C-alpha positions, 0 to 999 in steps of 0.5 A: 495516516498521510501516506497513500498506498503505493499500489494505489499510486502506481496501478491506479487503484481508486477509492470512493471517497465521500465528503465529510466535514471540511474542517481540521477538527478532532476526530471523535470515536469510540472503540471497544472489543467484542468477546470473540476478539473483533475490535470495533471503532465508531465515528459519528459524522451527520454532515451527509446521510451516508455511512462507511463500513469497513473491515481490515484483516491483519493479513497481507502478502507478507503472511504467505508461504513462499510457495503459495504467493498471491493468496492474500490478494486472491482472497480479496477477490474470492470473498466477493463470490458470495456466501451461504446466504448470498447467491453467487455474483450477488454481493456487489449487486445487493450494495449497488441496488441499495445506492452504494458502492464497495471495493477492497484492496491488499497490501503486504500487510493487510486486506481492506474491505468497505462499503459506502451506503446511504445511512439507512442501509447500515444494517445491509452492510453489517450483515453482508461483512458478517456473511463474509467473515463467517459463511464465505462461499469457498468452493471449486467453482468460485476458486476456478472463477477467480483463478482466471480473474486474477491472472487476467488482472496480473496480465493487464496491470503488470505483464502488459503495462509499461513498467508494470514489473517495477514494483516486483523487480524492486522487492525481489532484489531489495529483500533477501529474507523478510517476506516483503521480497514478493509483491501482493500479486504473487505468482500465478503458478502458485495459485494454480497449484493450491488446493481447495483445502489450502484455501479453506485453511487460509480463511479459517486462520486469517478471516476471524474476528480476533484478526480484524478490526471494524470501522464504521463512520458517518451518519450513525446513532452509536447506540443503535450501531452497537446493537446491530453489531452485537446481532451479527457479530457476537455469535461468530466464534473466535478463531482457534488457530494460531495466527502466523506472523513473520519472524524473519529479520532482514539483514542490514545491507552492506553493499550496493546491489545493481540490477538490469531488467529488460521490458517492453518500454521505450525509455530507460528507467532508473530506480534507487531503492533505500531500506528505511525504518518501519511506521511510527519511528521518528526517522520514518517521518523525517524520511517521508518529508525528505521524499516530499522535498525531492519530488512533490510539486513543481518546486521540488528538487528533482522537478526543477533540477532533473526534469526542467533544468537538465532535462535528463528525465520526463518524470522523476518521483520519490516516495516511501513504502513505510510498512508494518515492518521496515520498508523502502524509500524509492527514488525514480526517474524515466529518462528523456529521449536520448538520455542513457540510464547511467546519465539519469542515475548520476543526475538523481544521485547528485541531487541526493548528495546535495541534500546530504551535504547542504541540507535544506533551506528554511523556505523548503522546511516550512513548505514541508511542514505546511504540506504535512499539515495540509495532507493530514487534514485532507486525509481526514476530510473523507469518510473513507479516509477516516475509516482507512486511517482509524483501522490502519492506526489500530492494526499497525500501531495499536493506537487509533488516536494517532488520527488526531495526534500523528501530525505532532510527529511531523512537527517534531521533524527538524531541518537537521533531522532531514539532513541526518536521515539523508546521510544515514539511510541514503548511502551507497551501501544501503541502496538497490539500483535498478536499470529498467531498460528496453528490450532492444538494449538487451539485444545490444548487450548480448551482441557486445558480450558475444563480440568482446573485441568488436568496437562501434562508433 
């Protein structure tokens, strides 16, 4: 899929991207399902002697209990501890010693593990991922080790980073019922409270073959690869527990929400978050193109008007969080020196209102279509991009072939569609407004509240 993970965008979570064929040709693949429910997708590409092996588990932060948030992300860390047959701390060393790299990441909807190795090391990756699925080392030592690691990560990436609480503030206030109202990092106190048995039950529920898709891409022989997959995965039993999925439905927002959040920042930030449809719906694609219009490149509307012409912001952006369930379209800016949050908000809203009233030009529309095609092709020019896209399309939309056809959905978006979704979704009633303010302004606000009759210059 064209959309990049927002957690990667905001937190700098990198992914190894090994070159694949630099062409826009069809991505050929085969897929099948093992008796235990593990879905397998294979893509053969001999352009470089590498192979990417990935497992996507259909479990993210939205599958957590509200008093055990952070479990999915915690498991991303815990499952690098080792297994019954891989010594503690050896998981990464084995891959690196074989000339490869590995990593994992968690969103609200899934957890994704991968290795990229020389193609003659395919069996190593398959064995290691089977160990992770069947024999993961979940004990007090590993749990205590990763508790410290996760808390340190939260401290460094969220608590001690400028605007690091931005995503948490957005989700906590935009959602009232649906379990997107917390972010994958969760609350450290819940991880501290969790027992070893709770971790084991989470593992037995979600880390089962019938809740996963395996995608292998690169320099492979499909027949030999299928034999290796059978060798390591056929005997893994199917999960017997019911896999819980959220049943809550987020009610339609009918009135604007406004929040002030104070943090250790120097410049005010303004965030406008609007509820939007889930992945795959027609309006989802129109909103993606709308956010590109507002902030992608030097010729984007926010950049030209709010940053360059008015100098109201040092940075302005727009992006979508098109999730498995209805997500958010977010527009934000960081105020220029001396510009208030109120003034920046007015400037951002003015650009939205222009779009709602006047729509877009032919030149802008053609540019958006070209960007959609370029981004779509670029995603599929990387081996890791291919495995991620195949896994995501299958997991969330049940159709891996969208890797070849989803671009057609962007092409069906018209100029009128973009104007229409602007008026339908980007309304006052459907938005959350966050003023992300310096702590110094909190003190001024308290002084003003305590002295309502006092006026200043």
